[in-house]
C-alpha positions in Angstrom: -19.9 120.2 267.1 -19.3 117.7 269.9 -17.1 114.8 269.7 -20.1 112.5 270.1 -21.1 113.6 266.6 -24.3 115.5 267.3 -24.4 118.0 264.5 -25.8 121.4 264.9 -25.6 122.7 261.4 -27.5 125.9 262.1 -25.1 127.0 264.8 -22.4 129.4 263.8 -20.4 128.5 266.9 -20.3 124.8 266.0 -19.5 125.4 262.4 -16.6 127.8 263.4 -15.3 125.2 265.9 -15.4 122.5 263.3 -13.6 124.7 260.8 -10.8 125.3 263.3 -10.5 121.6 264.0 -10.2 120.8 260.3 -7.6 123.5 259.7 -5.6 122.4 262.8 -5.7 118.7 261.6 -4.5 119.6 258.1 -1.8 122.1 259.4 -0.3 119.5 261.8 -0.1 117.0 259.0 1.9 119.2 256.6 2.0 117.8 253.1 -0.2 114.7 253.8 -3.6 114.7 252.0 -7.0 113.7 253.4 -10.5 113.2 252.1 -13.5 114.4 254.2 -14.0 110.9 255.7 -10.4 110.7 257.0 -10.7 114.1 258.5 -14.0 113.2 260.2 -12.4 110.1 261.7 -9.4 112.2 263.0 -11.7 114.7 264.8 -14.2 112.0 265.9 -17.2 113.1 263.9 -19.3 110.0 263.2 -22.8 111.2 262.1 -23.7 111.8 258.4 -24.7 115.5 258.8 -21.4 116.2 260.5 -19.5 114.6 257.7 -21.5 116.5 255.1 -20.6 119.8 256.9 -16.9 118.8 256.8 -17.2 118.3 253.1 -18.9 121.7 252.7 -16.2 123.5 254.9 -13.4 121.9 252.9 -14.9 123.3 249.6 -15.2 126.8 251.3 -11.6 126.7 252.6 -10.5 125.8 249.0 -12.2 128.8 247.6 -10.6 131.1 250.2 -7.2 129.7 249.5 -6.6 128.3 253.0 -6.7 124.7 251.7 -5.6 123.1 248.5 -7.6 120.3 246.7 -4.7 118.3 245.2 -7.0 116.0 243.2 -10.7 115.3 243.5 -11.7 114.9 247.1 -8.2 115.0 248.5 -7.1 118.1 250.5 -4.1 119.5 252.2 -3.2 122.8 253.9 -1.9 125.6 251.8 1.5 126.3 253.4 2.1 129.9 254.4 3.8 129.6 257.7 7.0 129.8 259.5 8.6 130.7 262.9 8.2 134.0 264.7 9.4 135.3 268.0 7.3 137.4 270.4 6.0 138.0 273.9 3.1 136.2 275.5 0.1 138.3 276.5 -1.8 135.8 278.6 -5.5 135.7 279.8 -7.1 134.3 282.9 -8.7 131.6 280.6 -5.3 130.2 279.9 -4.9 131.0 276.2 -2.7 133.8 275.0 -1.7 136.2 272.2 1.8 136.6 270.9 2.8 140.2 270.4 5.5 140.3 267.7 7.2 142.6 265.3 7.5 139.8 262.7 3.9 140.1 261.5 1.3 142.8 261.7 -1.3 141.0 263.9 -1.1 139.3 267.3 -1.0 135.5 267.0 -3.5 133.5 268.9 -2.2 130.5 270.8 -4.6 128.1 272.6 -3.9 127.1 276.2 -2.8 123.6 275.1 -0.3 125.0 272.6 1.3 127.5 275.0 3.4 124.6 276.3 4.1 126.1 279.8 4.8 129.6 278.5 3.4 132.3 280.8 2.5 136.0 280.5 5.5 138.1 279.5 7.7 135.2 278.3 9.7 135.6 275.1 8.9 132.6 272.9 9.4 131.1 269.5 6.2 130.2 267.8 5.3 128.0 264.8 2.8 129.9 262.8 0.0 127.9 261.3 -1.3 128.5 257.8 -3.6 131.5 257.9 -7.2 131.2 256.8 -8.6 134.2 254.9 -10.3 136.6 257.3 -9.1 134.7 260.4 -6.5 135.9 262.9 -3.1 134.2 262.8 -2.7 131.2 265.0 0.3 129.1 266.1 1.9 127.1 268.9 4.9 127.7 271.1 7.9 125.6 270.2 10.5 127.2 272.5 10.5 129.4 275.6 13.5 131.7 274.8 13.3 133.8 278.1 11.1 133.7 281.1 9.7 137.0 282.1 9.5 136.0 285.7 9.9 132.9 287.8 8.4 134.1 291.1 4.8 134.9 292.0 2.9 136.6 294.8 -0.2 134.8 296.1 -2.1 133.3 299.0 -1.0 130.0 300.6 -3.6 127.2 300.7 -2.4 124.2 302.8 -3.8 120.7 302.2 -3.0 117.6 304.4 -0.1 116.5 302.2 0.8 119.4 300.0 0.0 123.1 299.4 -0.8 125.6 296.7 0.1 129.2 296.1 -2.9 130.9 294.5 -1.4 133.8 292.5 -2.7 137.3 292.7 -1.6 138.1 289.2 -4.6 138.0 286.9 -2.4 136.9 284.0 -1.3 133.8 285.8 -4.0 131.1 285.3 -2.1 128.3 287.2 -1.8 127.7 290.9 1.7 126.7 292.0 2.0 123.3 293.6 4.1 123.6 296.8 5.4 120.5 298.6 5.0 120.8 302.4 8.8 120.6 302.7 9.1 123.8 300.6 6.6 126.0 302.6 9.5 127.6 304.6 7.3 128.6 307.5 4.3 129.9 305.5 1.0 129.4 307.2 -2.5 128.9 305.9 -4.0 132.0 304.4 -0.8 134.1 304.5 0.6 136.0 301.5 3.9 134.8 300.2 6.3 134.8 297.3 6.9 131.5 295.5 9.5 130.6 292.9 8.9 128.1 290.1 11.5 125.3 290.4 10.1 122.8 287.9 7.3 122.5 285.4 7.0 119.4 283.2 4.9 120.1 280.2 2.8 117.0 281.1 2.0 118.5 284.5 -1.0 120.8 285.0 0.6 122.9 287.6 4.2 124.3 288.0 6.0 123.2 291.1 7.3 125.9 293.4 8.9 126.8 296.7 8.1 129.6 299.1 11.0 132.1 299.2 9.4 134.9 301.2 6.5 135.1 303.7 4.9 138.5 303.5 2.2 138.2 306.2 -1.6 138.0 306.5 -3.7 139.7 303.8 -5.3 143.1 304.6 -2.4 144.3 306.7 -0.8 147.5 305.3 2.8 146.3 305.4 1.9 143.0 303.9 0.0 144.6 301.0 2.7 147.2 300.2 5.4 144.5 300.2 3.1 142.3 298.1 2.8 145.0 295.5 6.6 145.4 295.3 7.1 141.6 295.1 4.4 141.4 292.4 6.5 143.6 290.2 9.7 141.9 291.4 10.9 145.2 292.9 13.0 145.4 296.1 11.8 146.8 299.4 15.0 146.7 301.4 18.8 146.6 300.9 20.9 143.6 301.7 23.3 143.8 304.7 26.2 143.7 302.2 25.0 146.8 300.3 24.2 148.7 303.5 27.7 147.8 304.8 29.3 149.0 301.5 27.3 152.3 301.8 28.5 152.8 305.4 32.1 152.8 304.1 31.4 155.9 302.0 32.4 158.9 304.0 30.9 162.3 303.6 33.8 164.5 304.6 34.7 167.3 302.2 38.5 167.8 301.9 40.5 170.9 300.9 41.4 169.2 297.7 37.7 168.6 296.9 37.0 172.3 297.4 40.0 173.5 295.4 38.9 171.3 292.4 35.5 172.9 292.4 33.8 176.2 291.7 32.6 177.7 295.1 29.0 178.9 295.4 28.8 178.8 299.2 28.4 182.5 299.5 25.8 182.9 296.8 22.1 182.8 297.9 20.8 179.2 297.4 17.7 177.3 298.3 15.8 174.1 297.7 12.1 173.5 297.0 10.6 170.1 297.6 7.4 168.4 298.8 6.8 168.9 302.5 7.4 165.2 303.3 10.6 164.8 301.1 13.7 163.4 302.8 16.2 163.7 300.0 17.0 166.9 298.2 18.9 166.5 294.9 18.5 169.9 293.3 19.0 173.5 294.5 18.9 176.9 292.8 21.2 179.9 293.3 21.0 183.4 291.9 23.0 186.6 291.9 23.1 189.7 289.7 26.2 190.2 287.6 28.0 193.5 287.0 26.5 193.8 283.5 22.9 193.6 285.0 22.3 190.0 283.9 21.5 187.2 286.3 23.7 184.2 287.1 21.4 181.2 287.9 22.9 178.0 289.2 21.1 174.7 288.9 23.0 172.6 291.5 22.6 168.8 291.5 23.8 166.4 294.1 27.2 165.0 293.0 26.3 161.3 293.6 29.0 160.0 291.3 31.6 161.6 293.4 30.6 159.2 296.2 29.2 156.2 294.3 32.1 154.6 292.3 31.9 152.0 289.5 32.4 148.3 290.4 31.1 148.8 294.0 28.1 147.0 295.6 26.2 150.3 295.9 26.8 151.1 292.3 25.6 147.7 291.1 22.5 147.9 293.3 21.7 151.4 291.9 22.2 150.1 288.4 19.8 147.2 289.0 17.1 149.3 290.7 17.6 152.1 288.2 15.0 154.3 290.0 13.4 155.1 293.3 9.9 153.8 293.8 7.1 156.0 295.2 4.2 154.1 296.8 1.3 155.8 298.6 3.1 155.7 302.0 6.8 155.4 301.3 9.8 155.8 299.0 11.8 152.7 298.2 15.1 154.5 297.4 17.6 153.7 294.7 20.5 154.5 297.1 20.8 153.5 300.7 19.5 156.1 303.2 23.0 157.0 304.4 23.6 158.4 300.9 20.2 159.5 299.7 19.0 161.3 302.9 22.4 162.4 304.3 25.7 162.4 302.4 24.3 163.3 298.9 21.2 165.2 300.0 21.4 169.0 299.7 20.3 169.6 303.3 20.3 173.3 304.4 23.2 174.9 306.3 25.6 172.1 305.2 28.5 172.2 302.7 27.5 169.9 299.8 29.3 168.7 296.7 27.3 169.3 293.6 27.4 169.0 289.8 26.0 172.2 288.3 24.7 173.9 285.2 25.3 177.6 285.5 23.6 180.1 283.2 23.9 183.8 282.6 20.4 185.0 281.7 19.2 188.4 280.7 15.8 189.9 281.8 14.1 188.0 279.0 15.4 184.7 280.3 17.6 184.3 277.2 20.8 182.2 277.8 23.9 184.4 277.2 26.5 182.1 278.6 26.5 178.6 280.2 29.0 176.5 282.2 28.9 172.9 283.4 31.1 171.5 286.1 31.6 170.4 289.7 30.8 172.8 292.5 30.3 173.2 296.2 27.2 174.9 297.7 25.7 175.6 301.1 21.9 175.9 300.9 20.4 178.9 302.9 16.9 177.6 303.0 14.8 174.5 302.5 11.4 175.5 301.2 8.4 173.2 300.9 6.3 173.9 297.7 3.6 175.4 299.9 6.1 177.8 301.6 7.6 178.9 298.3 4.1 179.4 296.9 3.2 181.7 299.8 6.2 183.8 299.0 5.2 184.0 295.4 1.5 184.8 296.2 2.2 187.3 298.9 5.4 188.8 297.6 6.9 188.5 301.1 8.9 186.0 303.2 12.3 184.6 303.5 14.6 185.0 300.4 11.7 186.8 298.7 14.0 188.7 296.3 15.6 185.5 295.0 12.3 183.5 294.9 10.3 186.2 293.1 13.1 186.8 290.6 13.4 183.2 289.7 9.6 182.9 289.6 9.6 185.7 287.0 12.4 184.2 284.9 10.7 180.7 285.1 7.4 182.0 283.8 9.2 183.6 280.9 10.9 180.2 280.1 7.5 178.5 280.4 5.8 180.9 278.0 8.6 180.3 275.4 8.4 176.6 275.8 4.7 176.4 275.1 5.0 178.9 272.2 7.6 176.5 270.6 5.1 173.6 270.8 5.4 171.9 274.2 2.4 170.0 275.6 0.8 171.3 278.8 0.0 167.9 280.5 -0.3 168.4 284.2 -1.9 165.3 285.6 -3.4 165.6 289.1 -1.6 163.5 291.7 -3.7 161.3 294.0 -2.6 161.5 297.7 -4.0 159.8 300.8 -4.4 160.8 304.4 -3.3 157.6 306.3 -3.5 156.8 309.9 -0.7 155.1 311.9 -1.8 151.6 310.7 -1.9 152.8 307.0 -5.7 153.0 306.8 -6.8 155.7 304.3 -8.9 158.4 306.1 -9.3 160.7 303.1 -8.3 161.3 299.5 -6.8 164.6 298.2 -5.3 165.8 295.0 -1.9 167.5 294.6 -1.9 170.0 291.7 1.0 171.9 290.2 1.4 175.5 291.4 3.7 178.2 290.2 6.2 177.2 292.9 6.4 173.7 291.2 6.8 175.5 287.9 9.7 177.6 289.2 11.7 174.4 289.9 10.4 172.6 286.8 11.5 175.2 284.3 15.0 175.5 285.6 15.4 171.7 285.7 14.1 171.5 282.2 16.6 174.2 281.1 19.5 172.3 282.7 18.5 169.0 281.1 18.0 170.6 277.7 21.2 172.6 277.6 23.4 169.7 278.9 21.9 167.5 276.1 22.5 170.3 273.5 26.1 170.7 274.6 26.8 167.0 274.0 24.6 166.3 271.0 24.7 169.6 269.2 28.1 171.1 270.0 30.3 168.0 270.6 28.3 165.9 268.1 28.6 162.1 267.6 29.4 161.3 271.2 27.9 158.4 273.1 25.3 159.9 275.4 22.1 159.1 277.3 19.1 161.0 276.0 15.5 161.1 277.2 13.5 160.7 274.0 9.8 161.0 273.2 8.5 160.0 269.8 5.7 161.6 267.8 2.2 160.2 268.5 0.7 157.5 266.3 -1.7 159.4 263.9 -4.3 156.7 264.2 -4.4 157.1 268.0 -4.8 160.9 267.6 -7.6 160.3 265.1 -9.4 158.0 267.5 -9.0 160.5 270.3 -10.1 163.4 268.2 -13.3 161.5 267.2 -14.0 160.6 270.8 -13.9 164.2 272.2 -16.5 165.3 269.7 -19.2 163.6 271.9 -18.3 166.2 274.6 -18.6 169.1 272.1 -14.8 169.5 271.7 -12.7 169.6 268.6 -9.0 168.9 268.0 -8.1 170.8 264.8 -4.7 170.3 263.1 -3.7 172.5 260.3 0.0 171.8 260.1 2.8 169.8 261.8 3.1 172.3 264.7 -0.6 172.7 265.5 -1.3 169.5 267.4 0.4 170.8 270.6 -1.5 174.1 270.4 -4.7 172.3 269.7 -4.1 169.8 272.6 -3.2 172.6 275.0 -6.3 174.5 274.1 -8.4 171.4 274.7 -6.8 170.7 278.1 -7.4 174.3 279.1 -11.1 174.0 278.0 -11.7 170.9 280.1 -10.1 172.2 283.3 -12.5 171.9 286.2 -15.1 170.0 284.3 -16.4 166.5 285.2 -14.9 165.0 282.0 -11.4 166.5 282.7 -9.8 163.5 284.1 -11.1 161.1 281.4 -10.1 163.4 278.5 -6.6 164.1 280.1 -6.1 160.4 280.7 -7.1 159.4 277.1 -5.0 162.3 275.7 -1.9 160.9 277.5 -2.7 157.4 276.2 -2.7 158.8 272.7 0.9 159.9 273.1 4.0 157.8 272.8 5.9 156.9 276.0 9.2 158.7 276.9 12.2 156.4 277.2 16.0 156.5 277.6 18.2 155.9 274.5 21.7 156.6 273.1 20.0 157.3 269.8 18.5 160.9 269.9 15.2 161.6 268.2 14.3 164.6 270.3 11.5 165.0 272.9 8.2 165.7 271.1 6.2 166.4 274.2 8.6 169.1 275.4 9.4 170.3 271.9 13.1 169.9 272.5 15.5 168.6 269.8 17.9 167.5 272.6 16.9 166.4 276.1 18.4 164.3 278.9 18.0 163.6 282.6 20.7 165.4 284.5 18.9 166.7 287.6 17.9 163.7 289.8 20.9 161.3 290.3 19.7 160.4 293.9 16.6 158.7 292.4 17.4 157.9 288.8 20.4 155.9 287.5 20.3 157.5 284.0 21.2 160.8 285.6 24.3 159.2 287.2 25.3 158.0 283.7 24.8 161.5 282.3 27.1 162.9 285.1 29.8 160.4 284.3 29.6 160.9 280.5 29.6 164.7 280.9 32.7 164.5 283.1 34.4 162.4 280.4 33.5 165.0 277.7 34.6 167.9 279.8 38.0 166.1 280.3 38.1 165.8 276.4 38.0 162.0 276.6 35.8 159.5 274.7 33.6 156.9 276.6 33.0 154.6 273.6 31.0 151.4 274.4 27.6 152.7 273.0 26.2 149.2 273.2 26.8 149.1 276.9 25.0 152.4 277.5 22.1 151.4 275.2 21.6 148.2 277.3 21.6 150.3 280.5 19.1 152.7 278.8 16.7 149.8 278.0 17.0 148.4 281.5 16.3 151.9 283.0 13.3 152.4 280.8 11.9 148.9 281.8 12.5 149.6 285.5 10.9 153.0 285.3 7.8 151.4 283.8 7.6 148.7 286.5 8.0 151.4 289.2 5.1 153.4 287.7 2.9 150.3 287.6 3.7 149.5 291.2 2.8 153.0 292.2 -0.5 152.8 290.4 -1.2 149.4 292.1 -0.6 150.9 295.5 -2.9 153.9 294.7 -5.6 151.4 293.4 -5.3 149.3 296.6 -5.8 152.3 298.9 -8.7 153.5 296.8 -10.4 150.2 297.1 -9.6 150.1 300.9 -11.0 153.6 301.3 -14.3 152.7 299.5 -14.7 149.5 301.5 -16.2 151.6 304.3 -18.6 153.2 301.8 -20.4 150.2 300.3 -24.1 150.9 299.9 -23.5 154.7 299.4 -24.3 156.6 296.2 -21.9 158.7 294.2 -21.9 160.7 291.0 -19.6 159.2 288.4 -18.5 159.3 284.8 -18.1 156.3 282.5 -14.4 156.0 282.2 -14.1 152.7 280.2 -16.2 150.5 278.0 -15.5 146.8 277.4 -17.3 143.8 276.1 -17.8 142.6 279.7 -19.1 145.9 281.2 -18.5 149.6 281.9 -16.0 151.2 284.2 -17.1 154.3 286.2 -14.9 156.8 287.9 -16.4 158.6 290.9 -16.1 162.4 290.4 -15.2 163.4 293.9 -12.3 161.0 294.5 -11.4 159.4 291.2 -11.9 155.9 292.5 -12.8 153.6 289.6 -15.0 150.5 289.7 -16.9 148.2 287.2 -20.5 147.5 286.5 -20.8 144.1 284.9 -22.7 143.9 281.6 -25.3 141.6 283.2 -26.1 144.3 285.8 -27.0 146.9 283.2 -30.7 145.8 282.9 -33.1 143.4 281.3 -31.7 143.6 277.8 -29.0 142.0 275.7 -26.2 144.6 275.6 -23.6 144.6 272.8 -20.2 146.2 272.8 -19.6 148.8 270.0 -15.8 149.2 270.1 -15.8 151.9 267.3 -18.1 154.2 269.2 -16.9 153.5 272.8 -20.3 152.3 273.9 -22.5 149.4 275.0 -25.9 149.3 273.3 -29.1 147.5 274.3 -30.4 145.4 271.5 -34.1 145.7 272.5 -34.3 149.0 274.3 -31.7 150.9 272.3 -30.2 152.1 275.6 -26.6 153.3 275.1 -23.9 153.7 277.7 -21.0 155.7 276.3 -17.6 156.7 277.5 -17.9 160.0 279.3 -21.6 159.7 280.2 -22.5 161.0 283.7 -24.1 158.3 285.8 -25.1 157.8 289.5 -23.8 154.6 291.1 -23.9 152.7 294.4 -20.9 150.9 295.7 -21.7 147.2 295.9 -18.4 145.5 296.8 -14.7 146.3 297.5 -12.4 143.4 296.7 -9.0 144.1 298.3 -7.5 140.9 296.9 -8.3 141.8 293.3 -7.9 145.6 294.0 -11.4 145.9 292.4 -14.5 147.9 293.1 -18.0 146.7 291.9 -20.6 149.3 291.3 -24.3 149.2 290.4 -26.3 151.9 288.6 -28.8 153.7 290.8 
């Protein structure tokens, strides 16, 4: 229904639009009553058919209970509303949905009613009266907390002013930049702008350039842009670097006397070939009773990084190191992460250790936690350690082969107790000196990785058990993982039947076994990556918390992160708390640690998103030289606007728009993960094999466009 009053009674769209206008008018007017003529005047409907439709709609709304007829022909909204708080999930079109715990459904808010709220903002919303069968709707009345105030984008300079065109797909507004606030940014450059003012009457927020990143397409520009997009750092301030330089790495006689000395026991590290920091080492020796003493030695970061220092505060804020395709953005300055704290070979190093006495069945007989000193005999890469395991020969073969045997026993027990066997393939790139991707490869877990993983898991588990199970009731930092949502598992179980797989659950412990059997069945098949990805999405996400609920994925009742303090702040907290407990003191302040847990979980998520964005960018850049070429693919996603296809040989994902699927009207069937042609009956389903041609690689949007062959 247009405001000019041209009625289109047969149109569902116009009737629905008119219904929304009527409800909005009554809602805003509260207890005031109106007849159909008064409502028509308010929404500018002047023709007789339009007024008749208003009268009909009012009677329908009365029957559904959304509207009350106070006396004959006089209506008002039936109040069932109030205030809620939630987070804005914004679209490119400018409208948004409020995700909230206050009610079950997300709340729709029109662009006009968002009142300058942006994606991720925490807001207070006035909830309109809900119509039967319709989604809840409301309007923002207060912005409680801004999610972000800075945006990455491209500078567009006009004669008297400029704009920053944001890269973020959830930011539908360009930032108006006065020429005096360009701060050296040039036409077409990528930059970071901060919002300094936004009057609700103004269409665009006003901003200022705070960082010029460089020209688009350059490797350094794009990597810095990804970090800036997630508001993550890519360098340390001079003050933090200077504070780190004051930390000395000398080991004194008093340091040695206060520690258990492992320097004469065979010790080694195993890390990726390109690693520069080594925060864990393993030692092993045979005891007189025939058992094995295995030491899990972790860099003693908290010996060097003290509370209330600039380095400590920076580590706390960063909470994690960030791993992009070509670099590590460390949590700690390089002088600490790569030198003083790193367990480099042939150097005395201060460590915090979990030491276990294991028998030949890998059963823990005794355990000890405390500060130690080590001297690593050998730095293995994973490939080098794998060669020793596979060949049975090489440096430190006795120690490597023994720990391999014990680790495999630990692994068998872990899976037998209900752990999941998720081992996602890691995408890696061969980059030239300018950062251009020359090839894509995949890093898979070998038994050398498992050797390290099992002893790290053992240390993390036993430290958590010591505090949570033995000491009981103490404030501690746990790594927790909740049980999966049964509805998500049901949807996933239904989906895999189209591939001929089943996920059978008989009792509460069978899901891990069934999932592991499935993952083993799909290994090496074209649908492997899709099924593994969807299986992971059906699981809950692991987070940090002082409230322990166990780790479902690992099947551990107690679990923490103790083994990577160079790259994770929660591990530093665990070291400090464990020291307090070993000294028989009480840390108190659970609220303080819970806030730090929440912050660490948030930063871990942002770091993972930045890593995925850098991989996606390099995949698009790699495929830019392959436009016009054909590839075998698998449908990896289905939406109302098209299908996503993942190329089998390199896992690069692109989209085929629904309008490119053929001469038919295609409809999205959400329940069956497919798009169906109304006339032809042609169906495109998640997991279907297809052959595609690369049409376009858009580096700005990190997006590939495909077409069916």
